C-alpha positions, 0 to 999 in steps of 0.5 A: 500500500504506497499511497496515503489517505485520500484527503490532501486538501485539509493536510496541506492547507494547514501545514501551509500555515507555517514551515516550522512548527505545522498543525497538522490536522488529518480529517481521513479518520484513524490515520488508515493508509489507502493505496490511492495515488495522486493522479487518482485523487485528481480524477474524483471530484470532492463528493466521490473521494469519501466514497473511493476512500471507503471502497479502498478500504474495503479492498484492503480488507479482502484476501485478494489485497492482503499481501505478506507484510515484509516485517522482521520484528527486532528490539527496536526500528532503524536508528534513524527512525528512533532517533526521529520519534523523539521529537513532535513536529511541533518542535521543529523551531527548536533545533535553530534555537539549539544551534543558536545557543551552541554557537553563542557559547562556542564564539565566546572561546573558539573565534574562527573555527568550526567544531568539525575542524577542532582536536579532540583536546579542544573538543574535550575542553569545551564540553567540560566548559559547558558542563561547568556553566550547567550549575549556575544558579540562574535558570535560563542561563542554565537552560541555554547551556543545556541547549548547546549540550543538546545541540552537541548531541544532535551532531552539530548538525549545522556543519554537516552535509548528510545524515550519515555525517550527522549520526557520525558527529552525534556518536562522537559527541555523545561519547565525549559528553559521557567521558566528561560526566555530563549524564550525571549532571544531567540526572541531577537537573532532571531531579530538581525539575521533578522536585520542582513543586512551584512548576507543578502547582502552576501546571496544575492550576492550568486548563491547557498545558503548551510546549512552553511549560515543559521547556526545561524537563524536554531539553534534558530528557532530550539529552538523556535518551539521545545518549542512551540511544546512541550508546546502545548501538553497537558498533564493531567499529567504535575504538576500544576506550568507547568500548569500555566507556559503554560497558561502564555506563551500561552498568552504571545506568542500571546500578542504584548510583543516581540518588541510590536508585537505578535512572529507571525508578526515577522514570517510572516514578514520574509516569506515576506523577503524571498520571496521578495529576500531580504534574501534568506538564511531564512530557510522558512520551519523552518519559517513556521513550527514555525508560524504554530504551534504559531498560532495554540498554541495561538488561538486554533485548530479545537476543540477550534473553535467548542467551540469559535462557541458555545460560541458565539452563545450563547451571540448573542442568537442565537439557538444551532448548528444543529450538531456536524460537527466534529463528523458527518464527523468522522462518514462518510464513504468513496464513491467508486469513480466514474468509468472512461469510459474505466472502464464501458465499460470493465464492459458491456463487462464483463457482455455480456461474462457472458451471454454467459458463458455455451458456452465458454470453460474453458481455455477461462474462465481461460484467461477471469478471468485473466483480471482485469476491472478496469485497465485504460491505462490513467484514466485522459484521460478517465474521461475527455471523461467521463465528456464530452460525456458519458450520458449512460453508468454511469447509467448502473452501477457503483461499488455502485450498484454491490456486485461483484466490491465493495472493502471488506469494512474495520471495524471502530471501534464502539466507533468512530461511532456516531449513527444518524437516518436513513436519511441524515448526515446533518439537512437542513438549509435556510437562511432569504434571501432564505425565503425572495425570496421565498416569493417574488416570491410567491407573484409576481406568485399569487397576483402580488405584493411584500412587500420586507423583510417581511416574516410574511405576508401570506394573499392571498398566497395559503395553500401549501405556508404557509406549504413551509413558515412554514418548511423553517422557522423551519430550518432557521440558521442565522449565527454568520457572519450575525450578525456581517454584521448587526452590521457594517452596523448600525454602518456606518449608525449611526456613532454618536448615535450607541455608541462605538463598544466593542471590545474583545482584544483576541488573533485572534484580536490582531493577525489581527491588527499587520498583517492588514497593510501588511496583502496583502503581506503576503497572496501573499508571501504564494502564492509565496512559494507555488507556488515554491514548486509546480514547481519541485516535481520531486526532491530527497527524502529529497528534497520532503519531504521538499517541502511536509512539506512546502505545509502542514504548509502553508495550516494549517495556512491559514485555522486557520486564515480563520477560527479563523477571520472568527469567530472574525469578518466576515469582517477580514475574508473577508479581507484575503479571497479577497487578497488570490484571488487577489493572484490567489490562487484559479487557484493555488490550482487547479492546485495542485490537477491537478496530480495523487493525488493518487501518492501524498497521497501514496508518501513515502519520508520519511526514519524511520531510520534518523527520529528524535528521533529516529536517536539519541537513535537507532545505524544507521544500514547500509543504504540499500534499506531494512533497509531504507523501515523498518517501513513504513508500512503506507498505505498513508502519513499522512501530503500530505492527511492533505495538501489536505483536508486543501487545499480543505477547502481553496477552499470551503471558498473562494467561499462559497456564492461568485457567481463571485468565484464559476464561476472561478471554473468553467471558470478554468474547475475545475470539471474534476480535481476535480472528479479525487480526488475523487478517494482517498477513504477517507470520509473528503476529499471526503466530500470537493471535492463534496462540490465544485462541488454541487456549479458549477453543475448548471452552468456545462450544463445538459450533464454533470449532465447526465453523471455524475449521480452517482456524483450527487447522492453521493453529495445528500447523503453527503452535507448539504441541503439548502431546496430551492437551485436547485443545481442539475437543474440549474434553480436558478436565479445566473445563470445568467452573472457574473462580478467578478470586479463589485462584488468584489468591492463591497465587498472590499468596505465594508471591507474597511469601516470596517477596516477605522471605527475600526482601522484607528483612524488618518483618521477619518472623522473630521465632526463626531469628537466632538466639545467643544463649552464652551466659558469658556472651550475653554479659560481655555484649556492650549495651548503650545506655541512654543519657538521662538513664547514665544521670540517674543510675544511683536513683535506679539502683536504690529502686530497682535493686537495693529497696526490693527483697530478694529470696536467694532460697527461691533464686537458688532453686 
């Protein structure tokens, strides 16, 4: 989809008001991108453009108009894209202001040379001068110096001729600023601004917040973000001293050396303060982006998570992982989405007409060929009908089965593919609990007795049962979480003889300890931020872009924290996950997907000519509809597809192995919402949608399974199997009445016991504290007595010792 929304007039007229600070409005709905080129637009009258837009949107939802999305999931987007998303388009004039502040400071000490012409010693000397100037009391002077430092972090772009050159000097200047100690000074200034009660009270009283209310905060956050984002980019060509600086900074950023807490904890506090209404002037998008990149840099991304998982399994003596999940997912191909009822009916009619093709006149054939069998007036309503009523049409035909309706496949580069033997992509897994349940039911059926958790005794069982148990044990998978739960149970049972637990003080552990006291409030704050974004999606391009970036940052933060906490300790993960559930995160994510998800993923809420660093090295063209769309030929919006996948992964993590939460998916009628998300032809997104459908199929009834056989087939082909999981038949014992409160309370009790044992040393049980029974040792201890007691010691002796009778006989007995 190469075009943009089909109403250019409003956008171009809005942008024509000013090149520097455009006030961009888009009346084309929620930013859905449509395949309309400029020539077609010019041929349409104003009235019919809306009709053309609606028809194009219908076509985009049809099966034949849904090509595979060439999207590669990663920790972040390209570096240039991540840099550009820091700034809103209304901040454009500040680039020139930053340059002016720098040049005023620079010309005071260096008369006739440019920054790029100085040597390393001169660069360092000027950076030190700027750092010293940050300590002045006058706010205006301090802000000018901060802007000068920001210009350095932005790559001194006025002296550059290309984006690559800007990025080169950004990297050089950032390492220079970090080496002289700028980041620590910025953290102190940020703390001052956070505690600025006058600014907070002033912002609370204002009916509307403007950019001017957050100027100081935005400048500081911009510098910090650029430093973290630049340094976390690992470049093999870096100097050896830069690599040392990088690793030192990673350690310091995740350690409690800034005000006795990691920087991430301070940023969490800013989110909570903003969502509570006490600091409405906080620039929340920048705070969330800095928090995300700080967590990503200190804890590691998805590749590092996989390495940590492999290392931990080796330490615990567990067998290696059956496959590399990242490579398997990247090798998957997207499936055609399930057809709606109207699509299938029209396909049947088409086949019926073909049977009588010889009897139809040529002009009728021409008219027939013009029809699109995939147009639907309302795909959402049709799909609801198919979920509830249709039980025979889908079995007749499906795009996967008919060559004439399949879209042409998009070739994948052979280097990115992983060759697998024929069969399913995932090795099946079996839990110890599954083997126990299978043996218990087999013993009860054939012998009439049970042996509890004994999985070795098979006496009296038929030979086929022996073979089944052997197959189950071959695919037995023990997770790190199961080992951690078992160890925690042992610590709880034997608090004295169990010994001290050795806790590795890694970055994840330090972060958890930092956010533990206020973690429930942080999770509620994230939910509130996401709720605010969902309340209004039909605004201007800049506002929509702003909201999309917030969703991207929140989804990435939550997913990273959940995955790292789960590896560090399962109860850290469960604590965070439970408070997300209590904050209604499950229905909120479902509400997010209950929209035209294809329009969201293909939204064009970016203006490439205004993106940094392009806008600072190229002359800004005349802002017309054509110039705004120039260079934007992307098939989809990377950040929106990234956000959707992250939210689906979060939903999977919240509901996995949790019967009561799975039933929440059923109660909130998530199946039709998730089925609509399958229209996005991207393999990774489809995989996590199918996982969510799989866990609830047994509760949706036979009629749903019968009318959605192609969805069931896709689940079978793409999702990992549990060998004795009757997910497709509804015969499992888990199809039982559910008590949400009881299950969550039992989990909460385990979490509280874990947190109390490991972190709450002040309220430990006095019965388990060691006691000194040696009289000589006790009498030899030095006791500090209060000063007033020492002054009145003689009176105390007279009153408590000499004046009281002592029965020596009773004392000796």
